[in-house]
VOFI-250068 format. One record per residue (C-alpha): residue in one letter; y, x negated, z negated. Coordinates in nm, 3 decimals. Layout:
<recs>
a|Y|X|Z
...
</recs>
This chain:
<recs>
m|12.036|-8.864|-13.204
a|11.804|-8.912|-12.903
s|11.414|-8.907|-12.965
l|11.162|-9.087|-12.772
h|10.849|-8.976|-12.968
g|10.556|-8.940|-12.744
k|10.718|-9.155|-12.452
i|10.594|-9.483|-12.313
a|10.865|-9.681|-12.188
l|10.853|-9.997|-11.993
v|11.181|-10.226|-12.000
t|11.206|-10.509|-11.747
g|11.378|-10.834|-11.836
s|11.335|-10.713|-12.237
t|11.269|-11.060|-12.380
s|11.655|-11.145|-12.446
g|12.001|-11.000|-12.379
i|12.066|-10.610|-12.277
g|11.691|-10.573|-12.217
k|11.585|-10.690|-12.543
g|11.863|-10.454|-12.716
i|11.718|-10.157|-12.501
a|11.367|-10.230|-12.621
a|11.452|-10.267|-12.981
h|11.684|-9.937|-12.976
f|11.391|-9.734|-12.796
a|11.125|-9.844|-13.034
s|11.391|-9.749|-13.304
l|11.398|-9.382|-13.173
g|11.005|-9.341|-13.178
g|10.924|-9.482|-12.815
s|10.589|-9.666|-12.722
v|10.792|-9.972|-12.601
v|10.655|-10.217|-12.346
v|10.828|-10.536|-12.342
h|10.819|-10.751|-11.998
g|10.932|-11.110|-11.937
p|10.831|-11.374|-11.682
d|10.593|-11.505|-11.906
l|10.347|-11.344|-12.159
a|10.384|-11.565|-12.462
s|10.778|-11.481|-12.460
a|10.694|-11.088|-12.408
r|10.413|-11.124|-12.673
a|10.665|-11.267|-12.937
i|10.917|-11.003|-12.906
a|10.681|-10.699|-12.895
e|10.502|-10.837|-13.235
k|10.828|-10.883|-13.372
f|10.918|-10.536|-13.331
g|10.546|-10.440|-13.418
s|10.593|-10.620|-13.764
q|10.874|-10.392|-13.802
g|10.637|-10.083|-13.781
h|10.694|-10.005|-13.406
d|10.430|-9.928|-13.154
c|10.490|-10.207|-12.891
d|10.317|-10.403|-12.627
a|10.349|-10.674|-12.363
v|10.350|-10.750|-12.000
a|10.472|-11.047|-11.776
g|10.529|-11.060|-11.407
d|10.760|-11.252|-11.188
l|10.939|-10.985|-11.021
r|11.017|-11.200|-10.727
n|10.650|-11.119|-10.610
v|10.560|-10.805|-10.474
d|10.231|-10.796|-10.601
a|10.361|-10.920|-10.951
c|10.613|-10.614|-10.939
r|10.323|-10.337|-10.870
q|10.091|-10.491|-11.128
v|10.341|-10.486|-11.407
v|10.342|-10.115|-11.383
r|9.947|-10.083|-11.316
d|9.905|-10.282|-11.634
v|10.124|-10.042|-11.856
v|9.919|-9.748|-11.711
t|9.608|-9.882|-11.770
r|9.665|-9.998|-12.145
r|9.872|-9.743|-12.246
g|9.745|-9.441|-12.050
g|10.074|-9.375|-11.830
i|10.425|-9.424|-11.819
d|10.734|-9.194|-11.902
i|11.007|-9.412|-11.867
l|11.108|-9.708|-11.664
i|11.416|-9.907|-11.737
n|11.487|-10.150|-11.454
n|11.684|-10.410|-11.641
a|11.575|-10.745|-11.513
a|11.810|-10.912|-11.285
t|11.940|-11.244|-11.161
t|12.297|-11.296|-11.205
a|12.321|-11.634|-10.993
r|12.672|-11.752|-10.863
a|12.704|-11.750|-10.485
s|12.979|-11.603|-10.243
l|12.917|-11.435|-9.911
e|13.106|-11.729|-9.745
d|12.878|-11.981|-9.910
a|12.546|-11.821|-10.002
t|12.236|-11.975|-9.847
v|11.960|-11.716|-9.703
e|11.713|-11.833|-9.996
q|11.968|-11.762|-10.241
w|12.022|-11.397|-10.079
d|11.660|-11.344|-10.063
t|11.577|-11.437|-10.429
i|11.893|-11.236|-10.553
m|11.786|-10.922|-10.340
a|11.411|-10.965|-10.427
v|11.476|-10.920|-10.816
n|11.765|-10.710|-10.822
l|11.701|-10.467|-10.560
r|11.348|-10.488|-10.432
a|11.198|-10.515|-10.768
p|11.364|-10.189|-10.883
f|11.222|-10.030|-10.563
l|10.869|-10.156|-10.603
l|10.841|-10.058|-10.969
l|11.005|-9.718|-10.911
q|10.777|-9.662|-10.636
e|10.462|-9.773|-10.855
a|10.575|-9.605|-11.161
i|10.638|-9.236|-10.995
q|10.247|-9.200|-10.925
s|10.189|-9.175|-11.314
m|10.485|-8.984|-11.395
k|10.398|-8.740|-11.125
a|10.064|-8.689|-11.299
r|10.258|-8.662|-11.646
g|10.470|-8.378|-11.520
g|10.798|-8.591|-11.496
g|10.965|-8.905|-11.619
s|11.301|-9.102|-11.642
i|11.382|-9.397|-11.442
v|11.729|-9.577|-11.537
n|11.854|-9.852|-11.317
i|12.101|-10.100|-11.523
g|12.351|-10.180|-11.251
s|12.680|-10.351|-11.293
i|13.066|-10.249|-11.255
n|13.049|-10.537|-10.962
a|12.870|-10.286|-10.736
y|13.214|-10.145|-10.649
v|13.370|-10.486|-10.510
g|13.270|-10.749|-10.736
l|13.412|-11.102|-10.787
a|13.414|-11.347|-10.494
q|13.175|-11.567|-10.649
l|12.916|-11.301|-10.720
g|12.899|-11.190|-10.357
p|12.522|-11.123|-10.304
y|12.458|-10.985|-10.673
s|12.766|-10.713|-10.623
v|12.578|-10.601|-10.281
s|12.269|-10.596|-10.446
k|12.408|-10.362|-10.738
g|12.564|-10.146|-10.482
g|12.251|-10.094|-10.308
l|12.076|-10.006|-10.618
m|12.322|-9.751|-10.680
t|12.242|-9.590|-10.343
m|11.881|-9.609|-10.412
t|11.944|-9.423|-10.754
k|12.111|-9.150|-10.581
n|11.878|-9.115|-10.294
a|11.560|-9.141|-10.531
a|11.717|-8.874|-10.776
l|11.749|-8.640|-10.465
a|11.377|-8.708|-10.329
l|11.212|-8.711|-10.674
g|11.369|-8.425|-10.845
r|11.124|-8.185|-10.730
y|10.851|-8.380|-10.947
r|11.080|-8.373|-11.235
i|11.122|-8.734|-11.230
r|11.495|-8.792|-11.305
v|11.695|-9.122|-11.172
n|12.023|-9.232|-11.309
q|12.211|-9.573|-11.336
l|12.431|-9.761|-11.585
n|12.697|-9.987|-11.447
v|12.765|-10.236|-11.694
g|13.070|-10.420|-11.767
w|13.119|-10.752|-11.954
t|12.868|-10.769|-12.190
l|12.796|-11.049|-12.474
t|12.472|-11.219|-12.439
e|12.293|-11.511|-12.499
g|12.266|-11.531|-12.100
e|12.645|-11.465|-12.070
d|12.744|-11.730|-12.309
a|12.538|-11.990|-12.098
v|12.703|-11.879|-11.792
q|13.044|-11.928|-11.918
q|12.981|-12.253|-12.044
s|12.840|-12.393|-11.749
d|13.102|-12.233|-11.572
g|13.340|-12.498|-11.743
k|13.491|-12.248|-12.016
g|13.388|-12.434|-12.304
p|13.228|-12.324|-12.637
d|13.536|-12.134|-12.742
w|13.553|-11.913|-12.435
l|13.464|-11.570|-12.613
q|13.823|-11.630|-12.809
d|13.982|-11.612|-12.497
a|13.784|-11.343|-12.318
v|13.812|-11.086|-12.627
k|14.200|-11.090|-12.592
t|14.157|-10.915|-12.257
r|13.938|-10.626|-12.383
p|14.130|-10.320|-12.511
f|13.893|-10.265|-12.805
g|13.927|-10.637|-12.912
r|13.541|-10.729|-12.835
l|13.303|-10.748|-12.542
l|13.029|-10.506|-12.495
l|12.716|-10.542|-12.658
p|12.354|-10.483|-12.604
a|12.356|-10.211|-12.839
d|12.643|-10.010|-12.651
i|12.416|-10.027|-12.314
a|12.095|-9.931|-12.526
n|12.275|-9.607|-12.649
a|12.365|-9.523|-12.314
a|12.011|-9.614|-12.159
a|11.887|-9.378|-12.463
y|12.061|-9.089|-12.319
f|11.949|-9.094|-11.995
a|11.601|-9.185|-12.095
s|11.552|-8.899|-12.337
d|11.552|-8.529|-12.325
d|11.911|-8.533|-12.427
s|11.975|-8.564|-12.041
a|11.710|-8.352|-11.940
a|11.895|-8.178|-11.631
v|12.068|-8.489|-11.531
s|11.959|-8.692|-11.233
g|12.140|-8.902|-10.988
a|12.436|-8.974|-11.237
v|12.606|-9.315|-11.256
i|12.793|-9.433|-11.566
d|13.023|-9.703|-11.594
v|12.977|-9.875|-11.940
e|13.324|-10.021|-11.957
q|13.623|-10.036|-12.149
f|13.864|-9.909|-11.902
p|13.855|-9.706|-11.585
l|13.780|-9.933|-11.294
g|14.107|-9.991|-11.072
g|14.340|-9.881|-11.343
l|14.641|-10.096|-11.432
e|14.680|-10.220|-11.792
p|14.892|-9.972|-11.985
w|14.989|-10.260|-12.264
</recs>
């Protein structure tokens, strides 16, 4: 099993959903985990819950739509914890919009959170990682990066850009032993996904129909993503950089065999 003992990890967007699952798993692996959310009260509540379970956790807050806030989030971690070894760029908006109908304001917001924020966080974190002799950055992407649904046009573009940034950063930062990898996540059951499906008019029983389309009879869970993130964050992947793993139940583009 992966170990994160002695590692300081910042997980953005970790007050709920996939991010919370990653933070919880990293804490269980012995990491010093910093929970991030848009407001400090929510982040502290999660960090205190993990702390009550015997884990070393802290909390930071910042609106990742804001350039200065992105930089300050990392600076707060470095100031309070002494550095940063692992950055999980998980925070994202899944706002619906098509390329045909998206407004400039919608486009800018999605790109700011999903693509610019990971860039700024990475840029700020690598200063500490270089001083510490290396580090691991894991970007949480989406299978929508390859094409994406029509109603997720800007979102899909943002995740495609994130994938290119992952590979370019891996090439540029390898000399410092900073590894950069990405997980392209498939359909995952979170409280946020439940809210989205119901707002799309699917009704409270949408999950019963959804699982019928999945070969393993369920949607992915935050724990599935957390296990994959731990591989990239830990020394289990010490010589792996620039890799993209599709965390999905079937090969993309493949025809259903049943």
